KOLLO-844037 format. One record per residue (C-alpha): x, y, z. Coordinates in steps of 0.5 Angstrom, whole numbers. Layout:
SITE     px     py     pz
SITE      X      Y      Z
...
***
This chain:
SITE     px     py     pz
SITE      0      0      0
SITE      3      7     -2
SITE      4     12      4
SITE      2     19      4
SITE      9     21      4
SITE     13     27      0
SITE     20     27     -3
SITE     23     29      4
SITE     18     23      8
SITE     14     29     11
SITE      6     27     11
SITE      2     30      6
SITE     -5     32      9
SITE    -11     36      7
SITE    -10     44      7
SITE     -2     44      7
SITE      2     48      2
SITE      6     44     -3
SITE     10     45     -9
SITE     10     40    -15
SITE     15     41    -21
SITE     15     49    -19
SITE      8     50    -19
SITE      5     52    -12
SITE     -1     49     -9
SITE     -6     47     -3
SITE     -8     40     -2
SITE    -15     39     -2
SITE    -16     31     -1
SITE    -11     25      0
SITE    -13     18     -2
SITE     -8     12     -2
SITE     -1     15     -4
SITE     -5     21     -8
SITE     -7     28     -7
SITE    -11     33    -10
SITE     -8     39    -11
SITE    -11     46    -12
SITE     -6     50    -16
SITE     -5     58    -14
SITE     -6     62    -20
SITE     -5     69    -20
SITE    -12     72    -21
SITE    -10     78    -25
SITE     -8     73    -31
SITE    -15     71    -33
SITE    -12     67    -39
SITE     -9     61    -34
SITE    -14     56    -32
SITE    -11     50    -28
SITE    -16     45    -25
SITE    -15     41    -19
SITE    -10     35    -21
SITE     -9     28    -17
SITE     -2     27    -17
SITE      3     22    -13
SITE      4     24     -6
SITE     11     22     -7
SITE     12     27    -13
SITE     10     33     -9
SITE     14     37     -3
SITE     11     40      3
SITE     13     47      4
SITE     13     52      9
SITE      7     57     10
SITE     11     63     10
***
């Protein structure tokens, strides 16, 4: 069974800010080694629309909230 751990073996939980291939986002849900990320996109640029995406927990990195 896959663990819900990131690249640095930190536990990925709902609400945490993460980085995925340079994209910053917030974890919306976590399910068996996968997490749903809602990406933070600049609101001023209305041409960019990024839907929440399921990715492997082991491919993200939990970042500080600051």
